[in-house]
TIMARRO-548217 format. One line per 2 residues: number of its first residue (from 1); their letters; for each residue z, y, x of C-alpha. Coordinates in steps of 0.5 Angstrom, whole numbers, plus 500, padded with zeros to 3 digits. Layout:
N
NUM> A> Z:Y:X; ...
//
This chain:
268
1> MS> 433:467:443; 432:473:437
3> GK> 426:475:433; 422:472:428
5> MG> 419:467:433; 426:465:436
7> NL> 427:459:432; 420:456:434
9> CD> 421:458:441; 428:454:441
11> IF> 425:448:438; 419:448:443
13> FE> 424:449:449; 427:443:447
15> LS> 421:439:446; 418:441:452
17> NE> 422:436:456; 419:429:456
19> DR> 425:425:455; 427:428:449
21> ME> 420:428:446; 420:420:447
23> IL> 427:420:444; 424:423:438
25> LR> 418:418:438; 422:412:438
27> LV> 427:414:433; 421:415:428
29> EE> 420:408:429; 427:406:427
31> PS> 434:409:428; 438:407:434
33> NL> 445:407:437; 446:411:444
35> TN> 446:405:448; 440:401:446
37> LS> 436:408:446; 438:409:453
39> KR> 436:402:455; 429:403:452
41> LG> 428:409:455; 431:407:462
43> LS> 436:413:462; 443:413:463
45> TQ> 448:413:457; 450:420:459
47> EA> 443:423:460; 441:420:453
49> SR> 447:423:450; 446:430:453
51> HV> 438:429:450; 441:427:443
53> SR> 446:433:443; 440:438:444
55> LT> 436:435:439; 442:435:434
57> DV> 443:442:436; 436:444:433
59> KL> 437:440:427; 432:435:429
61> TR> 436:429:429; 443:427:426
63> KD> 448:421:427; 451:417:421
65> PE> 458:414:421; 456:407:424
67> GL> 453:411:430; 446:410:429
69> IH> 442:416:431; 436:418:426
71> VN> 430:423:426; 432:429:421
73> PV> 426:430:415; 425:437:419
75> GR> 424:433:426; 419:428:422
77> LL> 415:434:419; 415:437:426
79> LT> 412:431:429; 407:431:424
81> QM> 404:438:425; 404:437:433
83> RG> 399:431:432; 394:437:432
85> MD> 397:440:438; 397:433:442
87> LV> 389:432:440; 388:439:443
89> SR> 392:439:449; 389:432:451
91> HR> 382:435:450; 383:442:452
93> DY> 377:443:456; 372:441:450
95> FN> 376:446:445; 375:451:450
97> LH> 368:450:450; 367:449:442
99> RT> 369:453:436; 374:451:431
101> EH> 376:458:428; 370:458:423
103> LP> 373:452:419; 377:452:413
105> VE> 384:453:415; 386:447:411
107> FT> 382:443:415; 384:446:422
109> SR> 391:445:420; 390:437:419
111> MG> 386:436:425; 392:432:428
113> EL> 388:427:423; 383:426:429
115> TN> 388:424:434; 386:417:434
117> AT> 379:419:435; 375:417:441
119> YV> 372:423:445; 364:421:447
121> DD> 362:426:453; 355:423:453
123> VM> 350:425:448; 346:419:449
125> VA> 352:415:447; 353:419:441
127> LH> 346:418:439; 346:411:439
129> GM> 352:411:435; 349:415:430
131> EN> 343:410:430; 348:404:429
133> VI> 352:407:423; 345:408:419
135> AE> 343:401:421; 350:398:419
137> AE> 351:402:413; 352:398:406
139> EY> 354:404:401; 352:411:403
141> VC> 351:415:410; 353:423:410
143> FM> 350:427:415; 351:435:416
145> TD> 347:437:422; 342:442:424
147> QY> 337:437:426; 336:430:426
149> PA> 334:425:432; 327:423:432
151> NV> 328:416:430; 332:417:424
153> YS> 327:417:419; 325:410:420
155> LV> 332:408:420; 334:412:414
157> AE> 328:409:410; 330:402:412
159> AM> 337:404:409; 335:406:403
161> ER> 331:400:402; 338:396:402
163> GV> 341:401:397; 344:405:401
165> VL> 345:413:399; 344:418:403
167> YA> 347:425:403; 345:430:407
169> IE> 347:438:408; 342:442:412
171> RE> 341:449:414; 337:453:410
173> GY> 330:454:413; 331:447:417
175> SA> 324:443:418; 323:438:423
177> PP> 319:440:429; 312:438:428
179> QI> 311:434:434; 317:430:431
181> LE> 314:429:424; 307:427:427
183> DV> 310:421:429; 313:419:423
185> PE> 309:413:420; 306:414:414
187> DV> 309:408:411; 316:411:412
189> RE> 314:417:409; 312:414:403
191> AI> 318:410:403; 323:416:404
193> VR> 319:420:398; 319:414:393
195> LR> 326:412:394; 328:420:394
197> SK> 325:420:387; 330:414:385
199> GF> 336:418:387; 337:414:394
201> AV> 337:421:398; 340:427:396
203> DR> 340:434:400; 343:440:400
205> LL> 343:447:404; 348:452:407
207> PD> 346:458:410; 349:455:416
209> VD> 352:449:419; 359:449:422
211> IH> 360:442:424; 356:436:426
213> IF> 358:430:422; 355:423:422
215> MS> 358:418:418; 358:412:413
217> EK> 363:408:409; 365:404:415
219> EV> 366:409:420; 365:416:423
221> AS> 359:416:428; 360:423:430
223> VA> 364:429:429; 362:435:433
225> FP> 364:442:434; 359:448:435
227> LL> 359:451:442; 362:458:443
229> SG> 354:460:442; 354:457:435
231> RF> 349:452:438; 351:444:438
233> DY> 351:440:444; 353:434:440
235> LG> 359:432:444; 365:430:440
237> FT> 369:424:437; 368:418:434
239> SK> 372:413:430; 373:407:425
241> DP> 381:410:424; 382:411:416
243> QV> 385:418:418; 379:420:422
245> HN> 375:418:416; 379:421:411
247> WC> 379:428:415; 371:428:416
249> HD> 370:425:409; 374:431:406
251> LF> 371:436:410; 364:434:408
253> EH> 366:434:401; 368:441:401
255> YW> 362:443:404; 358:439:399
257> ET> 361:443:393; 359:450:396
259> AR> 352:448:398; 346:448:394
261> PR> 341:443:392; 334:442:396
263> TE> 328:443:392; 323:443:397
265> FF> 322:438:403; 319:437:409
267> IA> 317:430:408; 314:430:401
//
């Protein structure tokens, strides 16, 4: 195939075969000779040889003088880049209903780091996970959200009493609905105000909230993308996987650096 996309299309064509993809994944784990590779994959030696030859033709694999087949550096790089495609393909229904184009490109290009996250399709389960993260945090909790669950105020007060620092990014102009604020006990209000003054709660504001993140130093309770309308349904992903945690923490830090400090509070 000729043209600017010819090389990419050639590689995609070769990797569209499930056996060839499996061969690459096995060889990333460790080099192998053709006989062992064919046995591990349940293929005949002739079939395995044909697949390896095609991968070698597009420079994804090579054979050393001892007969061991290796994945080339470009093959490893492509597999790393394809983790994001794997995530999106497995959750294509979700990503057809939720926006990602508003995120900084350096984070959409890293979305493969979310591949080990678990999709949560029940908002009540997602809310329960957020409650647990606050209750079990020992160092910090990071929120980036357009609104809070009704019972979060008691939980954050208890967390701050334990020495947990809360970092919150909120939408400019946000205030909890009056019917929720009315139900916040007076002792909880007083604790939040007192502990905020001691530096246990730090709030910043952005013109808009592009993603919903609820996480502690231990885990990501929720990373949820907005619907196509821009609103949130709070369905998304959860994980204790270090790569998922790093992606969410780095994205939170990115927005934190651009947000402005909050000076007026709806619990004061």
